LUMZAMAR-654908 format. One record per residue (C-alpha): residue number from 1; residue in three letters; x, y, z. Coordinates in steps of 0.25 Angstrom, whole numbers, plus 5000, padded with zeros to 4 digits. Layout:
// residues N
(roba NUM; "Ala"; (X; Y; Z)) ...
This chain:
// residues 329
(roba 1; "Unk"; (5014; 4935; 5093)) (roba 2; "Unk"; (5023; 4944; 5084)) (roba 3; "Unk"; (5025; 4932; 5075)) (roba 4; "Unk"; (5010; 4930; 5073)) (roba 5; "Unk"; (5008; 4945; 5071)) (roba 6; "Unk"; (5020; 4946; 5061)) (roba 7; "Unk"; (5015; 4935; 5052)) (roba 8; "Unk"; (5000; 4938; 5054)) (roba 9; "Unk"; (5002; 4952; 5050)) (roba 10; "Unk"; (5010; 4948; 5037)) (roba 11; "Unk"; (4999; 4939; 5033)) (roba 12; "Unk"; (4989; 4950; 5035)) (roba 13; "Unk"; (4998; 4959; 5028)) (roba 14; "Unk"; (4998; 4950; 5015)) (roba 15; "Unk"; (4983; 4949; 5016)) (roba 16; "Unk"; (4981; 4964; 5018)) (roba 17; "Unk"; (4991; 4968; 5006)) (roba 18; "Unk"; (4984; 4959; 4996)) (roba 19; "Unk"; (4970; 4961; 5001)) (roba 20; "Unk"; (4972; 4976; 5000)) (roba 21; "Unk"; (4976; 4977; 4986)) (roba 22; "Unk"; (4965; 4967; 4982)) (roba 23; "Unk"; (4954; 4974; 4989)) (roba 24; "Unk"; (4958; 4987; 4983)) (roba 25; "Unk"; (4958; 4981; 4970)) (roba 26; "Unk"; (4944; 4975; 4972)) (roba 27; "Unk"; (4938; 4988; 4977)) (roba 28; "Unk"; (4944; 4997; 4967)) (roba 29; "Unk"; (4941; 4988; 4954)) (roba 30; "Unk"; (4927; 4984; 4957)) (roba 31; "Unk"; (4915; 4990; 4950)) (roba 32; "Unk"; (4905; 4999; 4958)) (roba 33; "Unk"; (4907; 5011; 4968)) (roba 34; "Unk"; (4922; 5013; 4970)) (roba 35; "Unk"; (4927; 5019; 4983)) (roba 36; "Unk"; (4937; 5031; 4982)) (roba 37; "Unk"; (4951; 5026; 4985)) (roba 38; "Unk"; (4955; 5039; 4992)) (roba 39; "Unk"; (4945; 5037; 5003)) (roba 40; "Unk"; (4950; 5023; 5006)) (roba 41; "Unk"; (4964; 5029; 5007)) (roba 42; "Unk"; (4959; 5039; 5017)) (roba 43; "Unk"; (4951; 5028; 5025)) (roba 44; "Unk"; (4963; 5019; 5026)) (roba 45; "Unk"; (4972; 5030; 5031)) (roba 46; "Unk"; (4962; 5034; 5041)) (roba 47; "Unk"; (4961; 5019; 5046)) (roba 48; "Unk"; (4976; 5017; 5047)) (roba 49; "Unk"; (4978; 5030; 5055)) (roba 50; "Unk"; (4966; 5026; 5064)) (roba 51; "Unk"; (4972; 5012; 5067)) (roba 52; "Unk"; (4986; 5017; 5070)) (roba 53; "Unk"; (4980; 5028; 5079)) (roba 54; "Unk"; (4973; 5017; 5087)) (roba 55; "Unk"; (4986; 5010; 5088)) (roba 56; "Unk"; (4994; 5023; 5093)) (roba 57; "Unk"; (4982; 5026; 5102)) (roba 58; "Unk"; (4988; 5015; 5111)) (roba 59; "Unk"; (4999; 5026; 5114)) (roba 60; "Unk"; (4989; 5037; 5117)) (roba 61; "Unk"; (4992; 5044; 5103)) (roba 62; "Unk"; (4980; 5051; 5098)) (roba 63; "Unk"; (4977; 5055; 5083)) (roba 64; "Unk"; (4980; 5070; 5087)) (roba 65; "Unk"; (4993; 5066; 5094)) (roba 66; "Unk"; (4997; 5057; 5082)) (roba 67; "Unk"; (4994; 5067; 5071)) (roba 68; "Unk"; (4994; 5081; 5077)) (roba 69; "Unk"; (5003; 5079; 5089)) (roba 70; "Unk"; (5014; 5074; 5079)) (roba 71; "Unk"; (5010; 5084; 5068)) (roba 72; "Unk"; (5024; 5085; 5062)) (roba 73; "Unk"; (5025; 5070; 5060)) (roba 74; "Unk"; (5011; 5069; 5055)) (roba 75; "Unk"; (5014; 5080; 5044)) (roba 76; "Unk"; (5027; 5073; 5040)) (roba 77; "Unk"; (5018; 5060; 5037)) (roba 78; "Unk"; (5010; 5068; 5027)) (roba 79; "Unk"; (5019; 5065; 5016)) (roba 80; "Unk"; (5018; 5049; 5018)) (roba 81; "Unk"; (5003; 5051; 5021)) (roba 82; "Unk"; (5001; 5058; 5007)) (roba 83; "Unk"; (5009; 5048; 5000)) (roba 84; "Unk"; (5002; 5036; 5006)) (roba 85; "Unk"; (4989; 5042; 5003)) (roba 86; "Unk"; (4993; 5043; 4988)) (roba 87; "Unk"; (4999; 5029; 4989)) (roba 88; "Unk"; (4986; 5023; 4994)) (roba 89; "Unk"; (4978; 5030; 4983)) (roba 90; "Unk"; (4987; 5025; 4973)) (roba 91; "Unk"; (4986; 5011; 4978)) (roba 92; "Unk"; (4971; 5011; 4975)) (roba 93; "Unk"; (4973; 5017; 4961)) (roba 94; "Unk"; (4984; 5006; 4959)) (roba 95; "Unk"; (4976; 4994; 4964)) (roba 96; "Unk"; (4963; 4999; 4956)) (roba 97; "Unk"; (4971; 4998; 4943)) (roba 98; "Unk"; (4980; 4986; 4945)) (roba 99; "Unk"; (4978; 4971; 4948)) (roba 100; "Unk"; (4980; 4969; 4963)) (roba 101; "Unk"; (4992; 4960; 4961)) (roba 102; "Unk"; (4999; 4969; 4951)) (roba 103; "Unk"; (4997; 4981; 4961)) (roba 104; "Unk"; (5003; 4972; 4973)) (roba 105; "Unk"; (5015; 4968; 4965)) (roba 106; "Unk"; (5018; 4982; 4959)) (roba 107; "Unk"; (5015; 4989; 4973)) (roba 108; "Unk"; (5028; 4982; 4978)) (roba 109; "Unk"; (5036; 4993; 4971)) (roba 110; "Unk"; (5033; 5001; 4984)) (roba 111; "Unk"; (5045; 4992; 4989)) (roba 112; "Unk"; (5054; 4998; 4978)) (roba 113; "Unk"; (5049; 5013; 4981)) (roba 114; "Unk"; (5050; 5011; 4996)) (roba 115; "Unk"; (5065; 5006; 4994)) (roba 116; "Unk"; (5069; 5017; 4985)) (roba 117; "Unk"; (5063; 5028; 4994)) (roba 118; "Unk"; (5069; 5022; 5006)) (roba 119; "Unk"; (5083; 5022; 4999)) (roba 120; "Unk"; (5080; 5037; 4995)) (roba 121; "Unk"; (5074; 5042; 5008)) (roba 122; "Unk"; (5079; 5034; 5019)) (roba 123; "Unk"; (5093; 5029; 5013)) (roba 124; "Unk"; (5089; 5015; 5015)) (roba 125; "Unk"; (5099; 5005; 5010)) (roba 126; "Unk"; (5093; 4993; 5002)) (roba 127; "Unk"; (5100; 4980; 5001)) (roba 128; "Unk"; (5104; 4973; 4987)) (roba 129; "Unk"; (5093; 4963; 4989)) (roba 130; "Unk"; (5083; 4974; 4991)) (roba 131; "Unk"; (5087; 4982; 4979)) (roba 132; "Unk"; (5086; 4968; 4971)) (roba 133; "Unk"; (5072; 4966; 4977)) (roba 134; "Unk"; (5068; 4980; 4972)) (roba 135; "Unk"; (5073; 4977; 4958)) (roba 136; "Unk"; (5065; 4964; 4958)) (roba 137; "Unk"; (5053; 4971; 4964)) (roba 138; "Unk"; (5053; 4981; 4952)) (roba 139; "Unk"; (5056; 4971; 4942)) (roba 140; "Unk"; (5044; 4962; 4947)) (roba 141; "Unk"; (5034; 4974; 4947)) (roba 142; "Unk"; (5039; 4978; 4933)) (roba 143; "Unk"; (5036; 4964; 4928)) (roba 144; "Unk"; (5022; 4964; 4934)) (roba 145; "Unk"; (5019; 4978; 4929)) (roba 146; "Unk"; (5024; 4974; 4915)) (roba 147; "Unk"; (5015; 4962; 4915)) (roba 148; "Unk"; (5003; 4969; 4920)) (roba 149; "Unk"; (5005; 4981; 4910)) (roba 150; "Unk"; (5006; 4970; 4899)) (roba 151; "Unk"; (4994; 4963; 4903)) (roba 152; "Unk"; (4985; 4974; 4907)) (roba 153; "Unk"; (4983; 4986; 4898)) (roba 154; "Unk"; (4984; 4999; 4906)) (roba 155; "Unk"; (4970; 5004; 4904)) (roba 156; "Unk"; (4963; 4990; 4906)) (roba 157; "Unk"; (4957; 4986; 4919)) (roba 158; "Unk"; (4965; 4975; 4926)) (roba 159; "Unk"; (4951; 4969; 4930)) (roba 160; "Unk"; (4939; 4966; 4921)) (roba 161; "Unk"; (4929; 4976; 4924)) (roba 162; "Unk"; (4918; 4970; 4931)) (roba 163; "Unk"; (4908; 4980; 4928)) (roba 164; "Unk"; (4906; 4994; 4921)) (roba 165; "Unk"; (4909; 5001; 4935)) (roba 166; "Unk"; (4923; 4994; 4936)) (roba 167; "Unk"; (4934; 5004; 4937)) (roba 168; "Unk"; (4944; 5006; 4926)) (roba 169; "Unk"; (4958; 5002; 4929)) (roba 170; "Unk"; (4972; 5006; 4923)) (roba 171; "Unk"; (4984; 4998; 4925)) (roba 172; "Unk"; (4993; 5011; 4922)) (roba 173; "Unk"; (4986; 5018; 4933)) (roba 174; "Unk"; (4988; 5007; 4943)) (roba 175; "Unk"; (5002; 5005; 4940)) (roba 176; "Unk"; (5005; 5020; 4941)) (roba 177; "Unk"; (4997; 5020; 4955)) (roba 178; "Unk"; (5005; 5009; 4960)) (roba 179; "Unk"; (5018; 5015; 4956)) (roba 180; "Unk"; (5015; 5028; 4963)) (roba 181; "Unk"; (5010; 5020; 4975)) (roba 182; "Unk"; (5023; 5013; 4976)) (roba 183; "Unk"; (5031; 5026; 4975)) (roba 184; "Unk"; (5022; 5033; 4986)) (roba 185; "Unk"; (5023; 5021; 4995)) (roba 186; "Unk"; (5038; 5020; 4994)) (roba 187; "Unk"; (5040; 5035; 4997)) (roba 188; "Unk"; (5029; 5036; 5008)) (roba 189; "Unk"; (5034; 5024; 5015)) (roba 190; "Unk"; (5049; 5029; 5016)) (roba 191; "Unk"; (5045; 5043; 5019)) (roba 192; "Unk"; (5036; 5037; 5031)) (roba 193; "Unk"; (5048; 5028; 5035)) (roba 194; "Unk"; (5057; 5041; 5035)) (roba 195; "Unk"; (5047; 5048; 5044)) (roba 196; "Unk"; (5046; 5036; 5054)) (roba 197; "Unk"; (5061; 5036; 5055)) (roba 198; "Unk"; (5063; 5051; 5058)) (roba 199; "Unk"; (5051; 5053; 5067)) (roba 200; "Unk"; (5048; 5039; 5073)) (roba 201; "Unk"; (5035; 5037; 5080)) (roba 202; "Unk"; (5025; 5025; 5080)) (roba 203; "Unk"; (5022; 5019; 5067)) (roba 204; "Unk"; (5007; 5019; 5071)) (roba 205; "Unk"; (5008; 5034; 5075)) (roba 206; "Unk"; (5014; 5037; 5061)) (roba 207; "Unk"; (5003; 5030; 5054)) (roba 208; "Unk"; (4992; 5038; 5062)) (roba 209; "Unk"; (4999; 5050; 5057)) (roba 210; "Unk"; (4999; 5044; 5043)) (roba 211; "Unk"; (4985; 5040; 5044)) (roba 212; "Unk"; (4980; 5054; 5048)) (roba 213; "Unk"; (4988; 5061; 5038)) (roba 214; "Unk"; (4985; 5050; 5027)) (roba 215; "Unk"; (4970; 5052; 5030)) (roba 216; "Unk"; (4971; 5067; 5028)) (roba 217; "Unk"; (4979; 5066; 5016)) (roba 218; "Unk"; (4970; 5055; 5010)) (roba 219; "Unk"; (4958; 5063; 5012)) (roba 220; "Unk"; (4965; 5075; 5005)) (roba 221; "Unk"; (4969; 5065; 4993)) (roba 222; "Unk"; (4955; 5060; 4993)) (roba 223; "Unk"; (4949; 5074; 4992)) (roba 224; "Unk"; (4959; 5078; 4981)) (roba 225; "Unk"; (4957; 5065; 4973)) (roba 226; "Unk"; (4943; 5061; 4975)) (roba 227; "Unk"; (4936; 5072; 4983)) (roba 228; "Unk"; (4925; 5074; 4973)) (roba 229; "Unk"; (4922; 5059; 4972)) (roba 230; "Unk"; (4922; 5058; 4988)) (roba 231; "Unk"; (4913; 5070; 4989)) (roba 232; "Unk"; (4903; 5064; 4979)) (roba 233; "Unk"; (4904; 5049; 4982)) (roba 234; "Unk"; (4908; 5050; 4997)) (roba 235; "Unk"; (4920; 5045; 5005)) (roba 236; "Unk"; (4916; 5031; 5006)) (roba 237; "Unk"; (4910; 5029; 4992)) (roba 238; "Unk"; (4912; 5015; 4987)) (roba 239; "Unk"; (4916; 5009; 5001)) (roba 240; "Unk"; (4912; 4995; 5004)) (roba 241; "Unk"; (4917; 4984; 5012)) (roba 242; "Unk"; (4928; 4981; 5002)) (roba 243; "Unk"; (4933; 4995; 5002)) (roba 244; "Unk"; (4933; 4996; 5017)) (roba 245; "Unk"; (4941; 4983; 5017)) (roba 246; "Unk"; (4951; 4990; 5008)) (roba 247; "Unk"; (4952; 5002; 5017)) (roba 248; "Unk"; (4954; 4994; 5030)) (roba 249; "Unk"; (4964; 4985; 5023)) (roba 250; "Unk"; (4972; 4997; 5019)) (roba 251; "Unk"; (4972; 5003; 5032)) (roba 252; "Unk"; (4976; 4990; 5039)) (roba 253; "Unk"; (4987; 4988; 5030)) (roba 254; "Unk"; (4996; 4999; 5036)) (roba 255; "Unk"; (4993; 4993; 5050)) (roba 256; "Unk"; (4996; 4979; 5046)) (roba 257; "Unk"; (5010; 4983; 5039)) (roba 258; "Unk"; (5014; 4990; 5052)) (roba 259; "Unk"; (5011; 4977; 5060)) (roba 260; "Unk"; (5019; 4969; 5049)) (roba 261; "Unk"; (5031; 4979; 5050)) (roba 262; "Unk"; (5031; 4978; 5065)) (roba 263; "Unk"; (5030; 4962; 5066)) (roba 264; "Unk"; (5036; 4957; 5053)) (roba 265; "Unk"; (5047; 4961; 5043)) (roba 266; "Unk"; (5050; 4965; 5029)) (roba 267; "Unk"; (5052; 4951; 5024)) (roba 268; "Unk"; (5039; 4946; 5029)) (roba 269; "Unk"; (5032; 4959; 5024)) (roba 270; "Unk"; (5038; 4956; 5011)) (roba 271; "Unk"; (5032; 4942; 5010)) (roba 272; "Unk"; (5019; 4948; 5015)) (roba 273; "Unk"; (5019; 4958; 5003)) (roba 274; "Unk"; (5023; 4947; 4993)) (roba 275; "Unk"; (5012; 4938; 4998)) (roba 276; "Unk"; (5002; 4949; 4997)) (roba 277; "Unk"; (5006; 4951; 4982)) (roba 278; "Unk"; (5004; 4936; 4980)) (roba 279; "Unk"; (4990; 4936; 4987)) (roba 280; "Unk"; (4986; 4948; 4979)) (roba 281; "Unk"; (4990; 4942; 4966)) (roba 282; "Unk"; (4983; 4929; 4969)) (roba 283; "Unk"; (4970; 4936; 4974)) (roba 284; "Unk"; (4970; 4945; 4961)) (roba 285; "Unk"; (4970; 4933; 4953)) (roba 286; "Unk"; (4958; 4927; 4960)) (roba 287; "Unk"; (4950; 4940; 4963)) (roba 288; "Unk"; (4953; 4949; 4951)) (roba 289; "Unk"; (4957; 4939; 4940)) (roba 290; "Unk"; (4972; 4944; 4940)) (roba 291; "Unk"; (4980; 4934; 4932)) (roba 292; "Unk"; (4995; 4936; 4934)) (roba 293; "Unk"; (5004; 4932; 4923)) (roba 294; "Unk"; (5019; 4927; 4924)) (roba 295; "Unk"; (5026; 4941; 4923)) (roba 296; "Unk"; (5017; 4946; 4934)) (roba 297; "Unk"; (5020; 4934; 4943)) (roba 298; "Unk"; (5035; 4935; 4940)) (roba 299; "Unk"; (5034; 4950; 4944)) (roba 300; "Unk"; (5027; 4947; 4956)) (roba 301; "Unk"; (5037; 4936; 4960)) (roba 302; "Unk"; (5048; 4947; 4959)) (roba 303; "Unk"; (5040; 4957; 4967)) (roba 304; "Unk"; (5038; 4946; 4978)) (roba 305; "Unk"; (5053; 4943; 4978)) (roba 306; "Unk"; (5057; 4957; 4979)) (roba 307; "Unk"; (5047; 4960; 4991)) (roba 308; "Unk"; (5053; 4948; 4999)) (roba 309; "Unk"; (5067; 4951; 4995)) (roba 310; "Unk"; (5066; 4966; 4998)) (roba 311; "Unk"; (5061; 4963; 5013)) (roba 312; "Unk"; (5072; 4953; 5015)) (roba 313; "Unk"; (5084; 4962; 5019)) (roba 314; "Unk"; (5085; 4966; 5033)) (roba 315; "Unk"; (5089; 4980; 5030)) (roba 316; "Unk"; (5077; 4985; 5023)) (roba 317; "Unk"; (5068; 4989; 5035)) (roba 318; "Unk"; (5069; 5004; 5032)) (roba 319; "Unk"; (5064; 5002; 5018)) (roba 320; "Unk"; (5049; 5004; 5017)) (roba 321; "Unk"; (5047; 5004; 5032)) (roba 322; "Unk"; (5038; 5016; 5031)) (roba 323; "Unk"; (5030; 5010; 5021)) (roba 324; "Unk"; (5028; 4998; 5029)) (roba 325; "Unk"; (5024; 5005; 5041)) (roba 326; "Unk"; (5014; 5013; 5034)) (roba 327; "Unk"; (5008; 5001; 5029)) (roba 328; "Unk"; (5008; 5002; 5014)) (roba 329; "Unk"; (5013; 4989; 5008)) 
């Protein structure tokens, strides 16, 4: 049974990773009424927290016991919750301004930031192969970005505008957003891992606490950034079936990664990440008219090799564990 669960969860993870980026790209670049991304972040956090609460209810843990009864732990989780909320909002900005395939490749820099923060905050020792894979990863992403910067002027939309209501897109804004998202992802993941190692506790319980704090933080960020728009247009302005699919997909991703971590390993997860990049690139070519050139393909191949190589050594279990457990791929 565990073998079927392992490979089944990895297959679903590939589809989830690729479909989430593609679906966000679709709903954020289409013409017409566009939802406010901060509301989607709040809804995804609330859904993840609720799902984890249903799982821990099997041990008779209520929301009050999980959040208020362990208030000290909940308060300490405010830091990663705040950073994760920032990261999720930055992802919407990045995907709205970058081709899906470019985002998928560039976002793998989170492996580099997670590794560096693990060395600095946890004292993790990386093998030579891991350092080599990180250098290969950086070189691959740099090659992809150099090609994209040459091919796409910063202020020109990545997609042809299908109508006058199509949103403007900026490659520079997208690149800055994905870089900031990688930094926040790496720090929050390692910080969460550090808390787990010091305090212990169930992963599902910690995710309930993160979900509760994350929902509150997300609401605060939403009011600060888009409060007037939410008041004028409504919380669910622009929502339709496609937007709800994005929210559910994003919420389910955290639970799915927890299953993968439980039944699979870093090598297989690395292959799943690589396959999701290939799937996003192929789908982008078909759905959005994205045409990768030779430098992009070469850089992507370097990133794929780096992802697989980085997960190969046995001694890297601590690197990025917190990020994996949280479900930010």
